[in-house]
N, C-alpha and C positions, 0 to 999 in steps of 0.2 A: 503494500499500500503504500502512495507516494504522502509524502506529507505537504499537503497542500496550504496555501495563501502563511507560509511558516514566517517569513519577514514581518509580517502584519502582526500575528499574533505573539510572535515574540516580542516586539517592541511594545503592544498592549500587557503582555505581563511584567515585562521589568518596569513599565510604568504605574503599573496597579500596585507592585509590591513594594516600590521606593518612594512616592509621592502620596502626600495627602489631599483628599478631596475636600470639599467645604468641611468646616469645622461641624461636630456633631458632640453627643456627649461623649462618647468611646472616641472619637479622633481626636480631642482637645485633650486628652489623657495620656496618651500614649500615642508610640510612635508607629508607622504602620508597620514596620518588621516586626516589632513587639504584640499589635496586633492579629499578625499572620501564627508567630509562632504560641502565642498563649491558645492557639484553636487547630492543634494538631494532636494525633492522637498516637502517644506513646507509653509504652510500660516503664511509668514513672514509679509505682510501686509495686513490692515483692506480691507473688502469689502465696496465699495464705490458704492451705488447704481446711477444709471444714466439712464437718460432717452433717449432712442436712439431717439426718436421723437424732441427731443430737441436739439439735435447736428447736428452741419453743417454739409453741403453735398459739393463734388464736382464730375464732370465726372468720374466714374470709367477706371482705364486703361484697355483696351481692344485692342487687336493689331492681325490684319489676314495679313500673308504673303503667299508668294508662297510654304513657307518650315515649316511653324507652325503656331498653332493659341495659343494665350494666352486670359484666362478671368479672370477678378478678382471674387472671389469667396463670400466674407465677403461684401455682398453688401446691401443696403437696398431694400425695396418691388420694388423700381422702378429701380433698378440696378446700384444706384450710389453709390460711395464711402462714407463712414462714418467717417468724421474727426476727430480725437482724441481718437480714438481707438487705441487698438494695435492687431495683430493675429500672430503665429509662429507655429512651431512645427506641421508639418502638416502631415497626414496619409492619404491614399486614399485606396478605393476599388471599384470595378468593378465586376456588376452584370453577371457572367459568360451565365445566361438565357436571359438577355438584356444588350449588351453591353453600350444602351444606357443609362441606368440606372447608374449615377456615386456617390459617397460619399464621403466628404471630411470632416476628424475632422480638430481641431486644439485646440490650447489654445488661448482662446478670453480676454482679457483686455479691460475691456469696457470703462476704462481710462487709460491714459499714466501716471497718477499720483499714480498710485498705480498696485504692481505687483500682485495683486490677480488674478488668473486665472480661469477661467470656463471653460466647456465644450462646445467649437462650433462646430457647423455644419452647412455643407451646403450640398446639392444635386442638379442633373440635370437630367432631363429627355429624353435631344436630344443631350446627346452625348459629354455634358461639353460646349456648344455654350451659355446657359444661365443658371445664377446658382439662388438657392433660399437659403437664410440666414435666417432661420423660429426663431434663437435664440440659448440661451444656454441651454442644457439638463436640468439643476438644477438649474435655478437663484439664485445666491446668496451663491451657495455651490462651496466649492474649489474641483476644478477638475482640472487633469493635464497629460501632456504625452498622449495623444491620439494614439490608434492603432486601424485599423478598416480592416476588411475582410469579406469578402463572402464565404459560402460553396458552394458545387457542386448543390443544389437545390434551390439557389438564395436567400437564408436567410442572413441575415446581423447582425453582430456584429461589437460591438464598445467596447473595453476595456478602460476603465476610471480610473485614479490613483485620490483618494481621500487622506484627510488629514489621518495622523495616517499609510499610506504607504498601506492601504486598495483600492485593485483593485475593481472594478465591471465590467460586460459586462453586456451591453444593446443589446437587440435584436430586429428587425423587421422580423417576420416570415409569415406576410400576403401581401410582395411586396408593401406594401404603405410607408408613411413616419410617422406614429404613433409609436412613444416609449412606451414600456411596462417598468414595474417596472425593476431595474436592477439585476442582478443574483451575490451574492458574489462571488470573484473569487481568495482567497489568494491574493499574491503579495506583491509588492515593487516597488521603484524607478528604472526608467527606464526601464520599461519591456517592452515585445513584445510579440505578438500572430503572430498566424498562424494556421489557417484551413486545415485539409487535405483533399484536391478536388478529391482523386482517388477513385478508382470504389473498392476499396479492402475493410479489413478488417477495416482497419480504418478510412471510408471514415466518415467525419464530427467531428472527434476527434477536440480538440482545445487545443493546446499547448500554455502555456507561460511561459517566464524568465525574470528574474530581476535583479538587485544588493542585493546580498544575506545581504552586508551589513547595508542596509535600508528595511527591510522588516516585515510584520504583522506577520510573522511565520518562523520556523526555516527553512529554508530553502530557494531555489530559481527558482523553476520549480513547475508546476503543470500541470494536463492534465483535460479534459471532455471528457467523451464517450458517454453522452447522451444527446447530441446537446445541450450542455452548460445549461444544467438544474442545473446540480451542479459539484463542481469541486473537484477533487482528495486532500487529504493532500498535503503538501509541501515536495520536497525532494532537497537536495544540489544536485549541477551538479560539474563534475569531474574538477579541473581544476579552478572552481571559476570563470569563464569569466562574464564580466559584458559589458554593452555597445555595444551590437551588435543583432541580429538576426535571425529568424529561418526559416527552409525550409523544404520541404516533396517533396523525389522523386517520381518516378512513382510506385516503389513497396511499398508506404509508409514507407520509412525510414525515421528518422527526424534527422536532422543535425542543430545544434546550432555553432556559433563563436561568439567573443568577444575576449576582450583583456583579459588576466590574468598577474601573477607575471612573467611569461616564455615569454609574448609577445602573438601574436594572435594567438588563437588555433583553432579548431575544434572539438565539440565531436557528437558522433554520438550512436543512438539507434535503434537497428530493432526490439527492442520488444515493443516501444511505441505504435505502432498501434493495438497490442493487448489488448483489453479491461481485458482481461482474465488474463493478466501477468502483473507484476510488473516493472517498467522501468528501464532498465539497461543501463548503459554508456559501452558499449563496446570497445570501442575508444577515445584517447584523441590524436589528431596531431598537432605539430606544424606548422604554417604556415606561410613562409618565404615572408613577404610582402618588405623585406630590411626597417623595419619601425615600428612604434607602433603610437596608436591612442595619440591626444594631446588635450590639453584643456588650456582654459584661453589663445588666441593667439590672435594677433592685430586684427584680422578681426571679431573676437567672443571674446571680453573679459572675458565674465563670462558664458563662454559654451563651448561644445567640439567644435573641428574642425569636427569631424564627426563621425558616427559609423562605426562598420564593417557590412559589409553585405555578406551573405551567399545565393547562388539560385542554384538551378539545372536545369539541360535540361531534359526535360520530352518528348521530343518531338522521334519520331521512327528514326531520322536520326541518323547518324555517332557520335553524338554527347551524345547521350541518356545516362542519369544519371550520365554525369559529374557533378562534383562538382566545384561551382566557389568561390572564398573569392575576394572582392574588399571592399577598405576602403582609404581616404584621410589620410596619414601618415606623421609624420615626419622621415625622411631620417636616416639611421643609417649611410649609406655610405658616404654620402655628405651634411649630416645636412640641406639637402632643409629642409625650413619649413612645407610644405604641396606639395607631390605630390598623383596623384590617381595611387595605384597599384593593379595590379589584379594578380592572381595565379589560376591554375584549376589543378585539381586532376581527372583523368581519371579510377581509382579503387576504387572509393567508398569513397573518402575522407582519404585513408591511405596513400597515400605520395601526393606531390603536385611539380610540375614543377617550375621553377624559376620564379621570378615575372617578369612582364611587367609595364613598365611605361606608362601610357595612355595618359597623357597630353603630348604635344610635345614642350612646349614653351622652347626658350632657357634660360641660366643663373639657379641660385639655389636661388633664393631670393623670387618670388613670391608664393601666395597662392593657390592651388587648393584644396578646401575646401568643405564640405558638399559632398562628392562622394558617388554616389548613384546609385546601380544597379539594375536590374531585367533582367529575362531572359522570353523570348518568348515561348508558347506552340511550333511552329516549331525552337526552339532552338537558335534564336536570341538572342546575348546580349545587351544590353543597357546598358550607362552610362554616365548621367550627373555632373557636380559637378559647384562651382563657382571659378571664375579665375580672379588674380589679376595681369596678366601678364602685362597689358598695363596700370595699376594704375601709376598715378604720386604721389599721397596721400599713396599709400601703401595699400589701403584697397576698393578703389572702385572695385568693383565685376561686372563679366559678366558671364551669363550662359553658358555653352558649354556642347555639345553632341557629343558622337560617337559610334560608333556598330561596331558590329564583327557577320559575317554569316559563318563563321569558325572554330568555338568553342575556340575564342581567339586568333587566331594565327596571323590574320591581323586584324587592325582596321580603320574605314575611317577617314577622315581628321578631326581634331577639329572644331567644328562647332561654332561658338559663335549664338546662340538664343537669346538673352536680351540686350536691352540698358544698358550700366554701371549705376550702382548705389551705393550709398553710405550706407552699411549696419549699421551704426550705427545712422541712422536719426530715430527717432520715439521710441527709447527703454522704454520701459513701467516700468521704475522705477527699471530696470533691465536689463543690460547690455551685453544684448545677443540677437538675432535672433532667438532663439530656439537652439535644438541640432542636427536636425534631419530635414531631406527633406523624401519625400516617391515617388514610382513609381510602376507601373503595366504597364508590356508588354504584348501586344496582336499580333498575326500574323501580323499585319498592322500597331499597332501604338505602341509608347511609351507615355503612360500616365501619367504625373509629377502634382503631389502637393508640391508648394514649397513656399517660402515668399520671400518678397524683398521690397523697399523703393522707387520703381519707381514713386509712387503716391506721393510722400513726407512725407510718413509714414509708418510702418509696416503692411502688408497686406498679403492676402493668395491669390493665384492664381493657377491656371489649365493651362498645356500647353500639347497641342496635337503633339506630334511629327510622323510624318513617314519616315520610312527608303526607300524613292524612288523618281528618279528623279534625275535631276544634283546636287540638294542642299539637295539631300537624304529626302526630305519631297514633302506631294503635297498640292495642294491648298486648302485651306477650307474658306468659305463664309456662312454667315448668310443668304444672298438672293439671288437674281440673279444679285446683282451688282456684278462687277469683276472691278480688278485696276490690269492690265497686261503689262509686259515689254518684249518686241520682239527686238531682239534677247537679250538670257541670258543665258548664258556669251555673252558679246560684248566685241569688240574691238575699233572701230572707234565711233560707236553710238549706242542707243536702241532709241526705240520707246514705249511711256507710253500710254496706252489709257483705257480708262472709258467711261461712257453713264450714264446720268442722266434723267431723264424723265421730269423734274421741274425744271426750273431755280434754281441754289442755286449759293451764294459766295464759292469758292473750292482754298482751299491754299495746294500748292503742295510743298515740301523742301526735301533736300536730305540732311544725315546724313551720319558722318563716323561710326566706330563701339563701338569708345568714345563716340558718342553721340553729338557729336560737328556740329554744322547746318552749311554746308557748301554753299547752294545757292538754293535760291528759283526759282522755276522753274514757279508756277504760282500762282497768285492772282488775280482771277478774277471773274465775273458771268459768268456759263457755262449751256449751254442745249443742249442736245442731245449728239451725240457722239465725244470726244475731242481726239485727238492725239496731243503727245506733243515730241518732239525728243529733246534728252540730249546727246551730244557727250564726256561727261566725264571732262568738264572743269569747271572752275570758271566763273565768271561773268566779269573777267579781261581777259580770255581767256586763261588761265593757266590749262594745262593738270593736272588731279591727277594722284596720283601715281595707280598701280594696285592693286584691292583689292575689299574688301566690302562694298557695300552701301546700306544704308536704304533711302527708298522714301517713306515718308508719305504722305497721303491724307486726308485732313481734310474739310469739310462742314458741313452744319446746319444738316444733315442727316446720314453720315459717316464719319467713322474713321476709317482707315485701312493704310495697308503700305504693301511695300513687299521687297524683299533684290535683289539687282542685283549685278552680280560679274562683275568687268571688267579688262581684261586681258590685 
């Protein structure tokens, strides 16, 4: 493979490393070289052998609401949380031939006393309701930056960064759960990977790009055209982007986004899909998000505020082949420390429309970080992010969700879909909660792999969201047990209903969106059908304000909750 546009790319790479762009919170504090060196993955702590069987356990955090369900992924063989480990930097993949087969990878820290990380992985065969964490891929081997994907035939790929900035790709090609030996895949720090799932000439191509400043080769991009059996020599990318992602449109055109010396850019190649052609970068387009990626912020002191995301509309609808870019950025216009900004292109990435802010909070002081975007095959655009708009300490975060079904012209209301949590809890001798989350959208659901500290430490979770119904999601339960509220939304009162086949002690409590307990509605033994009427008041008869409330039910065998809206 020829190294094309080499002179242009090399010049931009040198400029990107050595010179400062306009001043921002991090650029004013440290030099550009220090900025890069503080974000490279190297084994700087020793491996500490830890026996998982000897570590303490606690109940895993799992929640089912009428709007989404969340399950902890890094659990033991009995589904319990392992106390004292940590996990972050998640990636998710869903088998296109069997959507109930879901795989999540992450950086696994066996103990918070060391930042030595390994390749964590978990899988679900029932659509994310239950998870198996079989252990790390290579015990005692440094691995980081996991990126996962499936091809159109249901073959699975796990790209893992090892020491020396070598990347390996593991594969599962028989539909099972057993890993073969990894394939060397060139690579470097903060790599991302995407598989071509079109039916065209590039089907099955495996593309990867990374930060050229930390690489095991003279380049920042590679591809495999033979089922990931071998990977081509590295080449540079025009504009030297970093900390971004890749996407493939319905015609097999490859898009790459990331931040560069000139800000967030989009690079395009129509030749990458053809195994007989060299990869040529046809265009480099500036993407105006009214801001740029940031790092070392209060919510994630040793990490990124998030990476840049690109995805495309592969539907046959009005948005076919639209290109979308989104990211959590430090704003240029108002110095807001973190907004989720979105821009779209209707001409194949040649030009972009003015950016749109997705988060609708007031003020310019809160962080909307780890903004993550994916596009469903039917063209729906999903975006999630962590949000500090209601934090009293400046960092407590809540997961929010919004979607668009008209090519990004309008967006659903910002929906909080988690309890608030302190992201600084459980740092694994490394002051961050990773650098990214990951999400895959299907026609019915948004499937999110993310990390939080709700359970008292850094853990990995799967959340399924469905854009349907009043609060934009449907109800999912693991069995016939149902905990419902009607009417919902309500004005004067709502009825809570559930049924237990055997006598159990049941605790029902109401929480606000900040996680503060407001009232206990039931604390008694129950059998059979039980109905409770709540009038939206405290124990003193004071009416709560209109808004969103979580009602949890906990018993000897049940642990669920629902979300109600009081008008």
